[in-house]
C-alpha positions as CSV (number, residue, x, y, z in Angstrom):
1,M,-4.0,9.7,-7.8
2,Y,-2.6,9.3,-4.3
3,F,-4.9,8.9,-1.5
4,D,-3.8,11.7,0.9
5,N,-4.0,11.0,4.8
6,K,-7.4,9.2,5.1
7,T,-6.0,5.2,4.4
8,L,-2.6,3.4,5.3
9,E,-0.3,6.5,5.2
10,N,2.3,5.8,8.0
11,I,1.4,2.7,9.8
12,T,4.3,0.8,10.7
13,A,4.2,-2.6,10.8
14,P,6.7,-5.8,10.6
15,Q,6.9,-7.5,7.7
16,E,5.2,-10.7,7.6
17,V,1.9,-8.6,9.3
18,L,2.3,-6.1,6.5
19,V,2.0,-9.0,3.8
20,S,-0.5,-11.1,5.6
21,V,-2.7,-8.0,5.9
22,M,-2.4,-6.8,2.4
23,E,-2.5,-10.7,1.0
24,K,-6.2,-10.7,2.6
25,N,-6.7,-7.5,0.7
26,G,-5.9,-9.2,-2.9
27,L,-2.8,-7.0,-2.7
28,E,0.2,-8.9,-4.0
29,C,4.2,-8.0,-3.5
30,H,5.3,-10.1,-6.7
31,G,9.1,-9.5,-7.3
32,A,8.5,-5.6,-6.2
33,W,10.6,-5.6,-3.5
34,D,14.1,-4.5,-2.7
35,Y,16.2,-4.7,0.1
36,D,14.8,-1.6,2.0
37,R,10.9,-1.4,0.2
38,M,8.4,-3.4,-1.1
39,T,5.6,-2.2,-3.5
40,F,1.9,-4.1,-3.2
41,D,-0.4,-4.3,-6.2
42,K,-3.9,-5.2,-7.1
43,R,-4.8,-4.9,-10.7
44,F,-8.4,-4.3,-12.2
45,D,-8.5,-4.9,-15.7
46,L,-12.1,-2.7,-16.8
47,K,-13.1,-1.4,-20.0
48,E,-11.4,1.5,-19.8
49,G,-8.3,-0.1,-19.3
50,R,-5.9,-1.8,-17.0
51,Y,-5.4,0.0,-13.3
52,Y,-3.1,-0.8,-10.3
53,L,-4.0,0.1,-6.5
54,R,-0.2,0.7,-5.6
55,V,0.6,0.8,-1.8
56,F,4.5,1.6,-1.1
57,C,6.3,0.5,1.8
58,S,9.9,1.4,2.7
59,A,12.2,0.0,5.4
60,I,12.8,1.5,8.7
61,S,14.3,-1.6,9.9
62,G,15.9,-4.8,9.3
63,D,16.3,-6.2,5.6
64,V,12.7,-7.1,3.1
65,G,15.3,-10.0,1.3
66,N,15.6,-12.2,4.7
67,K,12.3,-11.2,5.5
68,S,13.3,-9.1,9.3
69,A,12.0,-5.9,8.2
70,V,10.1,-3.2,9.8
71,L,8.0,-1.1,7.4
72,T,5.9,2.3,6.8
73,I,3.5,2.5,4.3
74,G,3.5,5.7,2.1
75,K,0.9,7.2,0.0
76,P,-1.1,4.3,-1.7
77,A,-2.6,5.5,-5.3
78,I,-4.3,4.3,-7.9
79,G,-2.4,4.5,-11.8
80,K,-3.5,3.7,-15.1
81,Y,-1.2,1.2,-17.2
82,Y,0.2,2.3,-20.3
83,Y,2.1,-0.4,-22.9
84,P,5.1,0.0,-23.1
85,H,5.4,3.2,-20.8
86,G,4.1,2.4,-17.3
87,V,1.9,3.4,-15.0
88,E,0.9,6.8,-14.4
89,Y,-0.6,7.9,-11.6
90,E,-1.5,11.6,-11.9
91,D,-3.2,13.6,-14.7
92,E,-5.6,10.5,-15.4
93,V,-10.0,10.6,-14.9
94,F,-10.3,7.3,-13.0
95,P,-13.2,5.6,-12.9
96,K,-15.5,6.7,-9.8
97,H,-16.5,2.8,-9.1
98,L,-13.1,2.1,-8.8
99,V,-11.6,4.8,-6.8
100,K,-15.0,3.4,-4.7
101,E,-13.3,-0.3,-4.5
102,C,-9.8,1.0,-3.8
103,E,-11.1,2.9,-1.0
104,Q,-12.9,-0.3,0.6
105,I,-9.8,-2.1,-0.1
106,L,-7.6,0.3,2.2
107,A,-10.1,0.8,4.6
108,S,-10.3,-2.6,5.5
109,A,-6.8,-3.1,6.1
110,K,-6.6,-0.4,8.2
111,K,-8.5,-1.8,10.2
112,Q,-7.3,-5.0,10.1
113,F,-3.7,-3.2,11.0
114,A,-5.9,-1.5,13.8
115,D,-7.3,-4.3,15.2
116,L,-3.5,-6.3,15.3
117,G,-2.3,-2.9,16.9
118,F,-0.9,-1.2,14.4
119,T,-2.1,2.3,13.4
120,A,-0.5,5.6,12.4
121,E,-1.4,7.3,15.3
122,E,0.6,4.8,17.8
123,A,3.5,5.5,15.2
124,S,4.0,9.0,15.5
125,K,3.2,8.4,19.2
126,K,6.5,5.8,19.7
127,T,8.7,8.2,17.2
128,V,8.0,11.4,19.6
129,K,8.8,9.4,22.6
130,A,12.0,7.8,20.8
């Protein structure tokens, strides 16, 4: 399940800011990066199964490997984990309490980015000016 246009999507920030805000909200990037992208996860082990809140980010400049990237956040998603196949994001029924908790986490991160001056609106203004 993807969270459409109401959370973190399109916020652009330097890598160190992104990592700091994500970690404060329980989202971690343990090896889920490449030189031009990062993925932050929060794992939920519930009676209904194992779920992940995922935040996908793509570098627009710099290099993730040397921690110099500026990244834009894509659509966050909740997925259900199936062994050995991986995570499914669509065609699932997600527990309401999980969706609510994930929305709260994303809203908290969005507020922290805004408090630091990073919003999707600011990113679009910069793109239009360029």
